C-alpha positions in Angstrom: 49.2 -59.6 -8.9 50.9 -58.9 -5.6 50.9 -55.8 -3.9 54.9 -55.0 -4.9 54.2 -55.3 -8.2 51.5 -53.1 -7.9 53.7 -50.6 -6.2 56.5 -50.8 -9.2 53.7 -50.2 -11.6 51.6 -47.3 -9.5 55.3 -45.6 -8.6 55.4 -43.8 -12.2 51.3 -43.0 -11.6 52.3 -41.7 -7.9 55.2 -39.3 -9.8 52.8 -37.9 -12.0 49.9 -37.2 -9.5 52.4 -36.1 -7.0 53.8 -33.4 -9.8 50.6 -31.8 -10.6 49.3 -32.2 -7.1 49.9 -28.5 -6.3 49.7 -26.7 -9.8 49.1 -27.6 -13.4 51.5 -28.4 -15.6 52.1 -29.5 -19.0 53.6 -33.2 -20.1 57.4 -31.8 -20.5 57.2 -29.8 -17.5 56.2 -32.9 -15.6 59.0 -35.0 -16.8 61.4 -31.8 -15.9 59.8 -31.9 -12.8 60.6 -35.3 -12.0 64.0 -35.3 -13.3 65.1 -32.1 -11.7 63.7 -33.4 -7.8 65.2 -36.9 -8.4 68.3 -35.3 -8.9 68.5 -37.0 -12.9 68.0 -40.4 -11.4 64.5 -40.4 -12.8 63.4 -39.9 -16.0 60.1 -39.8 -18.6 60.4 -40.2 -22.2 56.9 -39.3 -24.0 56.7 -42.6 -25.2 55.6 -43.8 -21.7 54.8 -40.3 -20.2 52.3 -39.5 -22.9 50.6 -42.9 -22.6 50.6 -42.5 -18.9 49.2 -39.4 -19.2 46.0 -40.5 -21.0 45.3 -43.3 -18.8 45.4 -41.3 -15.5 42.5 -38.9 -17.8 40.9 -41.8 -18.6 40.6 -42.7 -15.2 39.7 -39.1 -13.9 42.5 -38.9 -11.7 43.4 -35.8 -13.4 41.8 -33.6 -15.9 43.9 -32.0 -19.4 42.4 -29.1 -20.8 44.5 -27.0 -24.2 45.9 -23.8 -23.7 48.3 -21.8 -26.3 51.1 -20.1 -24.5 54.1 -17.8 -26.4 52.3 -19.6 -29.8 52.3 -23.4 -28.5 49.3 -25.5 -28.3 49.9 -27.2 -25.0 47.7 -29.8 -23.2 47.8 -28.9 -19.0 46.7 -31.2 -16.5 45.7 -31.1 -12.8 45.0 -33.3 -10.2 41.2 -34.1 -9.7 39.4 -35.4 -6.2 39.5 -38.8 -7.0 43.1 -38.2 -8.0 44.1 -36.5 -4.7 42.2 -39.6 -2.9 44.5 -42.3 -5.0 47.5 -40.1 -4.3 47.3 -40.7 -0.5 46.6 -44.3 -0.4 49.4 -44.9 -3.1 51.3 -42.4 -0.7 50.3 -45.0 2.4 51.1 -48.1 0.5 54.7 -46.8 -0.6 55.6 -45.1 2.7 55.3 -49.1 4.5 56.9 -50.6 1.3 59.9 -48.3 1.8 59.8 -49.2 5.4 60.2 -52.6 5.0 63.0 -52.6 2.4 64.8 -49.9 4.6 64.7 -52.0 7.7 66.3 -55.1 5.5 68.5 -53.4 3.2 70.1 -51.0 5.7 69.3 -53.2 9.0 67.7 -52.1 12.4 70.5 -50.1 13.2 
């Protein structure tokens, strides 16, 4: 797999890790935060979000715990030290990728 292929696949992971970087969030909150912060450009649906959350949890990049709030049971997710390390690596690769795209698409100005 080429590095750019892994960037495309990893961008969803990076967004989720970023969403839980500063505080615990439940799945719906993660999806809403990403949509809000992207100005509605990026949308996560339950069918794709929850399998990704489970995969990140299995990799031990996030941890989840069940909580009851206002009578609703929700799984709250937070980033782990391994997740922080992975997020830093993904951000570094993303910056290099974005610089390359900007040079080609926008020009050297």
